[in-house]
C-alpha positions, 0 to 999 in steps of 0.5 A: 526308615523302616527296614524289611526284614529278610525272612526263609521259610525253607526250614522243611522241605514240603511236596508243596515247594516245586508248585509254589516256586513255579508259580512265584516264577510266573511273575514278573518283578516291578523296579521302584521309580527311582530306578525303573526298568520297564518289564515284559509282563509275560516275564513268567511265560517265556518258555511258553507259545504265545498261544499257551500264554495267552489262554494261560492268562485268560483262564486265570485271571481273565485277561486274553492277550488279543484284541477283539475281533472287531477290532480286526475286521476294522482293519480287514475293512479299511484295506490295512490286510490283505488276503496274502496276508492272510495266507502267508499267516496260514502256511507260516502257521501250518493252520488247516483252514482257508482265507475266506473261513478267516474273513467268515469268522470276523462275523462270529463271536467266539464262546469263552469259559469264564476266568476260573474262580477263586473263593472271593469269585464264588461268595460275590456269586450270592452276594449283590454287589451292586449295593454291597462291596464285592469280597474280591475288592475287599480282600484285594484292598485288605492286602494291599493295605496291610502290605503297603505298611509293612514295605513302607520306606520312610513315608509314615511316622508309624509302621507294623513290626516287621518281626516274623516277615509279612505274613506274621505282621499281617496276622497281627495287625489283622487280628485287631480289625473290625473292618471284615465284621463292620463292612462284609458282615463276617463275624467272628473273623478275629477268632478264626484267624488267631487258629491259622498256623503261624508260619506261611508255610504251613498255612499253605500247606494246611489250607490245600486239603481243607480247600480241595484244591486237586494235585493237577490244578495247584500251581495254576491256582497258586498262580491266581492268588498271586495275580489277583495281587499283581502290583504288590506279587511283582514288588515281592518278586523285584525283592527276590530279584535283588537277594538272588543278584546279591547270592541271597534269597527273599521270602517275601512272595511266598508270605504274600501267597500264604496272606492271600491263601489265608483268606481263601481258608477264612472265607471257607470256614467263615461261610460254610453254606456257600460251598467253597471247597466243593466249587473250588475242587470242581473248578480246578480239577479241570484247569488244564481242559478250560486252558485248552478249551480257550487256546482253540477258540483263539486260534483264529483270532492268532491268524488274523493277529500274525496277518496284521503284524505281517502288514506292518513288517512289509513297509517297514522292512521296505524302508530298512532294505533302502538304506538311510539317508547319508548324512550330510558332509561336514566340511569343517571340523565340528565344535562340539561332538556329543554321544548320547546313549541309543533312546528313544528319550535322548533323540528330543535332546539330540535334535534339539542340540542339533537344531540349535547350532546348525554345522557346529554340533554333531551327536552320535548313537552309542549302544550302551549304559553310561554306568559303573558297576559300584553303588554310591552312600552319601557321608553320614547316611544309610542310604545306597544309590546303585549306579548302574541297570537295574539289571545288575548287581553292584559290586564295589560301594563308593562313598565320600571320604575327607584327607584324615579319618578323624575329619570323616568320623566328624563330618559323618557324625555332624550329617547323621545328627542333621538328618536326625533332626530334620527327621524329627521335625518333620515328624514333629511339623506333621503332627496334631501340634501343627495342623491348621486350627479347622483340622483339629480342636482348640486346645490341642495346638501342641503335644504336650498340651493334650496330656496337660489338658487331661491333667487340667480334668483331673484337676492336677494340671501344672501351671500353663505356658504359652509355649503349650498354646502356640497354633501357627496358622498363615503366618500368624500364631493363636493363644489360647487360655486354659478356660477356653482350651474346651470350649470356643475360641473367642477369648483366644488372643492373637498375638507375633511370636518373639522368643518363640520365633525359634519354633517357626523354622526347622533347625539349621545344619550346624556348621 
């Protein structure tokens, strides 16, 4: 498993640091699938009124939180929203409009300014995106590939060098990448990349004045860059969350911001005729005005949303005030009483359990987590699995032990050896030696065979062994002679393995 190195970029204070921290704080973390938590995507905007948060998201990423007016019109025409609901929404918000004006606004189409541009958008405006890949898509794909390789947790047999952190790893990989030239026509990419600062904070401090981002728009610009790759930004935010639970810190999200900003700088330097810096300076100088314009344009839509919510809340409140029906009186003590966590996923099991034996099984709900403040590490393994809600940090680590310390160490050693053998076997199975015959050329049936074929071409080949010519295919093996290795497989003879059969199965765990 590739270890993710913890890195820090806080060596020197910077005037940009508060703006960077504020932008990173706008990103909601996402948890891995084995401990997934449903997270509010607007986590980073909790201190803002919802109308202001919506306007900011619309300006930065083009993602308004409201439905189109045609949707509210459908609910109005269906009778789900009444004039009383509209009147209550107007009074609660203190808006200066009437019910009739709100109804009339449904037939009007509001005008919103477009999303504030990044360098990729300015170049795409000059590019034929119907026939060529958009820069925004390519940059997202490029950053995602490098980040996925860096954060890989054992799925890949090979991984990048983690020294220096995420930004340094991306920079090393990208120096040898011919994709920008071949796919996007960006020539001189590697040479320009090598001139970038090696430190992520130094890159950010150099890129901002070069791109002429105004002071009043820098925090919003950083936020827009992170949200353009929101999936990986959320994962880096999770890394920071976990580190801070353990009283540490994690700077991967800052490294990711530096990577995305490096692309902006590279595009600015690679296409001087596009006027990227001038376009960014003009657009982001008026970022606050764009947000205010969008918020004003959405004011009537928020009144419709409030009225719709009131229409939903009224019957719900009446049903809650009426009280829940009293459960049937149980005359005899039930055979089973089961307590479940109050969760929609548990309801299905509760109802099925009660229906399976009427009157004999009683279920109850409990508001809480059935967990302990611990993490569990299996014997002989470095893997740690938390046993508590993901928002909390375990205080203790529990592992397996035997009666004697020597026996514990022996079992741990044997299990580590078994896990290592199994990992090596899986790597061997997934290599080119044991792929299907149709996916690889004849003669490359074992890893050693490739080197032997190369030696044979130089006239220094060692004697060819039958083991070197094995190929697994649908339960049978094929033996290919040295002479036929470079030609077709017509001379290959089919046989069933005897004393080589031990290679056809993974090693068993030692007793």
